[in-house]
VOPA-283646 format. One record per residue (C-alpha): residue in one letter; x, y, z. Coordinates in nm, 2 decimals, always signed. Each point is the difference from the previous one (the first is absolute). Layout:
residues N
+---+--------+--------+--------+
: r :      u :      v :      w :
+---+--------+--------+--------+
: a :      X :      Y :      Z :
...
+---+--------+--------+--------+
END
This chain:
residues 290
+---+--------+--------+--------+
: r :      u :      v :      w :
+---+--------+--------+--------+
: m :  +0.23 :  +4.32 :  +0.58 :
: p :  +0.21 :  -0.08 :  +0.31 :
: p :  +0.37 :  -0.06 :  -0.05 :
: l :  +0.06 :  -0.33 :  -0.18 :
: s :  +0.29 :  -0.09 :  +0.24 :
: a :  -0.23 :  +0.04 :  +0.30 :
: l :  -0.27 :  -0.21 :  -0.16 :
: r :  +0.25 :  -0.27 :  -0.08 :
: a :  +0.15 :  +0.00 :  +0.36 :
: f :  -0.35 :  -0.02 :  +0.15 :
: e :  -0.11 :  -0.28 :  -0.22 :
: a :  +0.31 :  -0.21 :  +0.08 :
: a :  -0.03 :  +0.07 :  +0.37 :
: a :  -0.37 :  -0.09 :  +0.01 :
: r :  +0.05 :  -0.32 :  -0.21 :
: h :  +0.29 :  -0.13 :  +0.22 :
: g :  -0.15 :  +0.13 :  +0.32 :
: s :  +0.35 :  +0.13 :  +0.08 :
: l :  +0.20 :  +0.32 :  -0.06 :
: s :  +0.32 :  -0.19 :  +0.01 :
: a :  -0.11 :  -0.26 :  -0.27 :
: a :  -0.12 :  +0.29 :  -0.22 :
: a :  +0.34 :  +0.17 :  +0.04 :
: r :  +0.18 :  -0.32 :  -0.11 :
: e :  -0.23 :  -0.04 :  -0.30 :
: l :  +0.05 :  +0.36 :  -0.11 :
: n :  +0.37 :  +0.01 :  +0.09 :
: v :  -0.04 :  +0.30 :  +0.24 :
: t :  +0.03 :  +0.05 :  +0.37 :
: h :  -0.27 :  -0.07 :  +0.26 :
: p :  -0.02 :  +0.37 :  +0.09 :
: a :  -0.05 :  +0.09 :  -0.37 :
: i :  -0.30 :  -0.23 :  -0.02 :
: a :  -0.15 :  +0.15 :  +0.32 :
: q :  +0.06 :  +0.35 :  -0.14 :
: q :  -0.17 :  -0.07 :  -0.33 :
: v :  -0.30 :  -0.15 :  +0.18 :
: k :  -0.03 :  +0.31 :  +0.22 :
: r :  +0.03 :  +0.22 :  -0.31 :
: l :  -0.29 :  -0.19 :  -0.16 :
: e :  -0.21 :  +0.02 :  +0.32 :
: a :  +0.06 :  +0.37 :  +0.01 :
: w :  -0.11 :  +0.03 :  -0.36 :
: f :  -0.33 :  -0.18 :  +0.07 :
: g :  -0.04 :  +0.14 :  +0.35 :
: l :  -0.08 :  -0.36 :  +0.10 :
: s :  +0.17 :  -0.27 :  +0.20 :
: l :  +0.09 :  -0.29 :  -0.24 :
: l :  +0.22 :  -0.23 :  +0.21 :
: v :  -0.02 :  -0.10 :  +0.37 :
: r :  +0.23 :  -0.22 :  +0.21 :
: a :  -0.11 :  -0.36 :  +0.04 :
: g :  +0.23 :  -0.20 :  +0.23 :
: r :  +0.35 :  +0.02 :  -0.15 :
: g :  -0.13 :  +0.11 :  -0.34 :
: v :  -0.26 :  +0.23 :  -0.15 :
: e :  -0.34 :  -0.04 :  -0.16 :
: p :  -0.21 :  +0.24 :  -0.21 :
: t :  -0.29 :  +0.19 :  +0.15 :
: e :  -0.34 :  -0.01 :  -0.17 :
: a :  +0.10 :  +0.28 :  -0.23 :
: g :  +0.34 :  -0.15 :  -0.06 :
: a :  -0.16 :  -0.34 :  -0.09 :
: r :  -0.21 :  +0.17 :  -0.27 :
: l :  +0.30 :  +0.18 :  -0.14 :
: v :  +0.23 :  -0.31 :  +0.00 :
: v :  -0.25 :  -0.20 :  -0.21 :
: g :  +0.02 :  +0.26 :  -0.28 :
: l :  +0.37 :  +0.04 :  +0.03 :
: s :  +0.07 :  -0.38 :  -0.02 :
: e :  -0.21 :  -0.02 :  -0.32 :
: g :  +0.17 :  +0.31 :  -0.15 :
: f :  +0.36 :  -0.10 :  +0.07 :
: g :  -0.09 :  -0.36 :  -0.11 :
: a :  -0.13 :  +0.14 :  -0.33 :
: i :  +0.32 :  +0.21 :  -0.04 :
: r :  +0.22 :  -0.30 :  +0.07 :
: r :  -0.18 :  -0.22 :  -0.25 :
: a :  +0.01 :  +0.27 :  -0.27 :
: v :  +0.38 :  +0.04 :  +0.05 :
: e :  +0.05 :  -0.38 :  -0.01 :
: t :  -0.17 :  -0.02 :  -0.34 :
: l :  +0.25 :  +0.25 :  -0.14 :
: t :  +0.32 :  -0.16 :  +0.15 :
: e :  +0.18 :  -0.32 :  -0.08 :
: d :  +0.10 :  -0.18 :  +0.32 :
: d :  +0.05 :  -0.35 :  +0.13 :
: r :  -0.26 :  +0.02 :  +0.27 :
: p :  -0.19 :  -0.33 :  +0.02 :
: l :  -0.37 :  -0.01 :  -0.08 :
: n :  -0.16 :  -0.02 :  +0.34 :
: i :  -0.30 :  -0.23 :  +0.02 :
: t :  -0.22 :  -0.08 :  +0.31 :
: l :  -0.21 :  -0.31 :  -0.02 :
: t :  -0.15 :  -0.27 :  +0.23 :
: p :  +0.23 :  -0.29 :  +0.09 :
: t :  -0.24 :  -0.25 :  -0.15 :
: f :  -0.02 :  +0.18 :  -0.34 :
: a :  +0.38 :  +0.03 :  +0.00 :
: a :  +0.06 :  -0.36 :  +0.07 :
: y :  -0.26 :  -0.17 :  -0.20 :
: w :  -0.06 :  +0.22 :  -0.30 :
: l :  +0.28 :  +0.25 :  -0.05 :
: m :  +0.32 :  -0.19 :  +0.08 :
: p :  -0.07 :  -0.30 :  -0.23 :
: r :  -0.04 :  +0.25 :  -0.29 :
: l :  +0.27 :  +0.25 :  +0.09 :
: g :  +0.28 :  -0.17 :  -0.18 :
: a :  -0.17 :  +0.08 :  -0.33 :
: f :  -0.01 :  +0.37 :  +0.09 :
: r :  +0.36 :  +0.01 :  +0.10 :
: a :  +0.11 :  -0.17 :  -0.32 :
: a :  -0.20 :  +0.25 :  -0.21 :
: h :  +0.10 :  +0.30 :  +0.21 :
: p :  +0.34 :  -0.06 :  +0.16 :
: d :  +0.05 :  +0.38 :  +0.03 :
: i :  -0.29 :  +0.05 :  +0.24 :
: p :  +0.10 :  -0.09 :  +0.36 :
: l :  -0.29 :  -0.09 :  +0.23 :
: t :  -0.06 :  +0.02 :  +0.37 :
: l :  -0.29 :  -0.21 :  +0.14 :
: d :  -0.15 :  +0.09 :  +0.33 :
: p :  -0.24 :  -0.29 :  +0.10 :
: t :  -0.22 :  +0.12 :  +0.28 :
: s :  -0.36 :  -0.05 :  +0.11 :
: q :  -0.01 :  +0.36 :  +0.12 :
: t :  -0.15 :  +0.27 :  -0.21 :
: v :  +0.29 :  +0.24 :  -0.06 :
: d :  -0.01 :  +0.37 :  -0.11 :
: l :  +0.14 :  -0.01 :  -0.35 :
: r :  +0.10 :  +0.37 :  +0.00 :
: r :  +0.15 :  +0.00 :  +0.35 :
: d :  +0.20 :  -0.32 :  -0.03 :
: g :  +0.12 :  +0.05 :  -0.35 :
: h :  -0.17 :  -0.29 :  -0.17 :
: d :  -0.05 :  +0.02 :  -0.38 :
: i :  -0.27 :  -0.27 :  -0.02 :
: g :  -0.23 :  -0.18 :  +0.24 :
: i :  -0.18 :  -0.33 :  -0.06 :
: r :  -0.30 :  -0.02 :  +0.24 :
: f :  -0.29 :  -0.22 :  +0.06 :
: g :  -0.34 :  +0.16 :  +0.02 :
: k :  -0.27 :  +0.17 :  -0.22 :
: g :  +0.23 :  +0.27 :  -0.14 :
: e :  -0.13 :  +0.26 :  +0.25 :
: w :  +0.30 :  +0.18 :  +0.14 :
: p :  -0.05 :  +0.38 :  +0.03 :
: e :  +0.24 :  +0.22 :  -0.18 :
: l :  +0.16 :  -0.29 :  -0.19 :
: e :  -0.04 :  -0.13 :  -0.35 :
: a :  -0.10 :  -0.37 :  -0.02 :
: t :  +0.01 :  -0.23 :  -0.30 :
: p :  -0.15 :  -0.36 :  +0.02 :
: l :  +0.27 :  -0.27 :  -0.03 :
: l :  -0.13 :  -0.34 :  +0.12 :
: p :  -0.36 :  -0.07 :  +0.10 :
: s :  -0.03 :  -0.22 :  +0.31 :
: d :  -0.26 :  -0.03 :  +0.27 :
: f :  +0.06 :  -0.13 :  +0.35 :
: v :  -0.07 :  -0.35 :  +0.10 :
: v :  +0.00 :  -0.19 :  +0.33 :
: a :  +0.17 :  -0.33 :  -0.07 :
: a :  +0.10 :  -0.31 :  +0.19 :
: a :  +0.11 :  -0.36 :  -0.07 :
: p :  -0.29 :  -0.25 :  +0.02 :
: a :  +0.19 :  -0.20 :  +0.26 :
: l :  +0.00 :  +0.29 :  +0.24 :
: l :  -0.37 :  +0.03 :  -0.02 :
: a :  -0.07 :  -0.37 :  +0.04 :
: g :  -0.21 :  -0.08 :  +0.31 :
: h :  -0.12 :  +0.36 :  +0.04 :
: a :  -0.35 :  +0.10 :  -0.06 :
: i :  +0.04 :  +0.32 :  -0.21 :
: e :  -0.34 :  +0.16 :  -0.06 :
: t :  +0.06 :  +0.36 :  +0.08 :
: p :  +0.31 :  +0.23 :  +0.01 :
: a :  -0.01 :  -0.01 :  +0.38 :
: d :  +0.08 :  -0.37 :  -0.01 :
: l :  +0.34 :  +0.09 :  -0.13 :
: l :  +0.10 :  +0.19 :  +0.32 :
: g :  +0.14 :  -0.31 :  +0.17 :
: l :  +0.23 :  -0.10 :  -0.28 :
: p :  +0.36 :  +0.12 :  -0.06 :
: w :  +0.05 :  +0.30 :  -0.23 :
: v :  +0.29 :  +0.16 :  -0.16 :
: q :  +0.00 :  +0.37 :  -0.11 :
: e :  +0.25 :  +0.21 :  -0.19 :
: v :  +0.20 :  +0.24 :  +0.22 :
: g :  -0.13 :  +0.35 :  -0.02 :
: t :  -0.34 :  -0.08 :  -0.15 :
: d :  -0.35 :  +0.01 :  +0.16 :
: e :  -0.20 :  -0.21 :  -0.25 :
: l :  -0.10 :  -0.27 :  +0.25 :
: r :  -0.18 :  +0.25 :  +0.23 :
: v :  -0.16 :  +0.17 :  -0.30 :
: w :  -0.11 :  -0.33 :  -0.14 :
: m :  -0.15 :  -0.12 :  +0.33 :
: a :  -0.19 :  +0.33 :  +0.04 :
: d :  -0.12 :  -0.02 :  -0.36 :
: q :  -0.14 :  -0.35 :  +0.08 :
: g :  -0.18 :  +0.14 :  +0.30 :
: v :  +0.24 :  -0.13 :  +0.26 :
: e :  +0.09 :  +0.33 :  +0.16 :
: d :  +0.03 :  -0.08 :  +0.37 :
: a :  +0.25 :  -0.28 :  -0.03 :
: a :  +0.31 :  -0.09 :  -0.18 :
: p :  +0.23 :  -0.30 :  -0.02 :
: h :  +0.25 :  -0.02 :  +0.28 :
: n :  +0.22 :  -0.26 :  -0.15 :
: v :  +0.16 :  +0.23 :  -0.26 :
: v :  +0.36 :  +0.00 :  -0.12 :
: r :  +0.12 :  +0.31 :  -0.19 :
: a :  +0.27 :  -0.07 :  -0.26 :
: p :  +0.14 :  +0.14 :  -0.32 :
: g :  -0.21 :  -0.07 :  -0.31 :
: n :  +0.21 :  -0.28 :  -0.14 :
: l :  +0.00 :  -0.19 :  +0.34 :
: m :  -0.37 :  +0.06 :  +0.03 :
: l :  -0.07 :  -0.17 :  -0.34 :
: d :  +0.23 :  -0.29 :  +0.09 :
: a :  -0.20 :  -0.05 :  +0.33 :
: i :  -0.33 :  +0.00 :  -0.18 :
: r :  +0.13 :  -0.25 :  -0.26 :
: r :  +0.14 :  -0.23 :  +0.26 :
: g :  -0.34 :  -0.01 :  +0.18 :
: e :  +0.13 :  +0.17 :  +0.32 :
: a :  -0.24 :  +0.28 :  +0.00 :
: i :  -0.29 :  +0.19 :  -0.17 :
: g :  +0.11 :  +0.32 :  -0.18 :
: i :  -0.15 :  +0.29 :  -0.19 :
: t :  +0.19 :  +0.13 :  -0.30 :
: g :  -0.03 :  +0.09 :  -0.37 :
: r :  -0.15 :  -0.28 :  -0.21 :
: a :  +0.27 :  +0.04 :  -0.26 :
: w :  +0.26 :  -0.16 :  +0.23 :
: l :  -0.20 :  -0.31 :  +0.07 :
: s :  -0.19 :  -0.05 :  -0.33 :
: h :  +0.18 :  -0.31 :  -0.10 :
: d :  -0.04 :  -0.16 :  +0.34 :
: i :  -0.37 :  +0.07 :  +0.00 :
: a :  -0.05 :  -0.12 :  -0.36 :
: e :  +0.18 :  -0.33 :  +0.09 :
: g :  -0.20 :  -0.05 :  +0.32 :
: a :  +0.30 :  +0.03 :  +0.23 :
: l :  -0.17 :  +0.29 :  +0.16 :
: v :  -0.36 :  +0.10 :  +0.05 :
: t :  -0.15 :  +0.35 :  +0.04 :
: l :  -0.25 :  +0.09 :  +0.27 :
: f :  -0.30 :  +0.22 :  -0.01 :
: d :  +0.07 :  +0.17 :  -0.33 :
: r :  -0.19 :  +0.31 :  -0.07 :
: e :  -0.02 :  +0.22 :  -0.31 :
: q :  +0.27 :  +0.27 :  +0.03 :
: s :  +0.07 :  +0.32 :  -0.18 :
: p :  +0.12 :  -0.05 :  -0.36 :
: d :  +0.26 :  +0.27 :  +0.06 :
: l :  +0.17 :  -0.20 :  +0.28 :
: g :  +0.36 :  -0.09 :  -0.09 :
: y :  +0.35 :  +0.13 :  -0.03 :
: w :  +0.05 :  +0.35 :  -0.14 :
: i :  +0.30 :  +0.20 :  -0.12 :
: v :  +0.01 :  +0.32 :  +0.21 :
: t :  +0.20 :  +0.32 :  -0.07 :
: a :  +0.00 :  +0.35 :  +0.12 :
: p :  -0.15 :  +0.25 :  -0.24 :
: g :  +0.24 :  +0.18 :  -0.23 :
: l :  +0.29 :  -0.09 :  -0.22 :
: l :  +0.15 :  -0.35 :  +0.01 :
: r :  +0.36 :  -0.09 :  -0.05 :
: p :  +0.06 :  -0.17 :  -0.33 :
: a :  +0.11 :  -0.31 :  +0.19 :
: a :  -0.33 :  -0.01 :  +0.19 :
: k :  -0.20 :  +0.03 :  -0.33 :
: t :  +0.20 :  -0.30 :  -0.14 :
: f :  -0.06 :  -0.21 :  +0.31 :
: i :  -0.37 :  +0.07 :  +0.00 :
: r :  -0.03 :  -0.09 :  -0.37 :
: w :  +0.18 :  -0.33 :  +0.08 :
: l :  -0.23 :  -0.07 :  +0.30 :
: k :  -0.31 :  +0.04 :  -0.21 :
: s :  +0.14 :  -0.22 :  -0.28 :
: e :  +0.08 :  -0.28 :  +0.25 :
: a :  -0.34 :  +0.03 :  +0.16 :
: a :  -0.17 :  -0.02 :  -0.34 :
: k :  +0.18 :  -0.34 :  -0.07 :
: g :  -0.20 :  -0.17 :  +0.28 :
: e :  +0.12 :  -0.28 :  +0.22 :
: d :  +0.12 :  -0.21 :  -0.29 :
: g :  +0.24 :  +0.27 :  -0.11 :
: k :  -0.15 :  +0.03 :  -0.35 :
+---+--------+--------+--------+
END
C-alpha cells in the first residue's frame, strides 16, 4: 500500500481542486501537500494531478484513484463516528418541497421525542454526493435507482401536471403541444418539464413562458392559477380531490416512483437509525396522521 498520509493529501487536493485548501483541511503547509502528492505519483509512476487555472484537477488515473479513496475515507469516518459520542448534528439533504410540505409540519414531534439529536437540514434540488459532502441521510425523488447507495421507499408519489381550471378556460387543450403557449412554473434545479414533454412526444419544442422558483413558491403559483406546473401528486392531492386543480394527460407511471430514504453503504450513526425509524413511522400514518 502507498503511504496513508500521501493518499489522504492527494484525496483532499483532488476533492478541493486546490493544494492550499487541502493544506487548510489537513492543518499542514501547502508545500507539504505538494510533496505528499509527488511522493504518491512516484510510488505509482503516474501523474495524478495537473494544474487547472489557479487550482489542480486529477488526471484520468487520478480520477479513478480518488473515487476509491473518497469511499474508503468516508467508510472510515462513518465507522469512527459510530463509536464516538459527539454533538455533531445529523445532516440531512432533501428537496425543498419535501422539507416544507412534509417534514417541517412533523418535525416538532421528532424534536420533542429526541431533544438530544440535533439536526441540520439542507434543502436543495441538486443531487449531492452523500460521502463527499458529509450528509448522513438523503431524501430523494425517483425510482430508488442510485448507484452505490442504499435506498428505502418512504412515500409513494407519481408526477402530475396540474393547473387551475380558470387558467385553462378558453383554451382548446387536446394534445400536450397545446400547453406550450400557456405560462408554466418549474422548481429550480429540476428538469421534469422537458422530460415530461419528451415523454409525451413533444421533443422539438418547449414552453418559453417558464418561471423557475423554489418548490413552495411553485406550488403557490399553481394553486393561485398563475401557471401550470409539474410536481409530485402528494403535494396537490387535496386540491385535485376538491376540484381546485385538474391534472392533464395522466399516464400510468412506475409504481416505484416516489420519495426514498438514501444512505451510503456501511455503518450508520445511532442518531441516523433513530431518525430513519421515525421517518418510516410517520410515513406509515398516512396523510391523516393516524
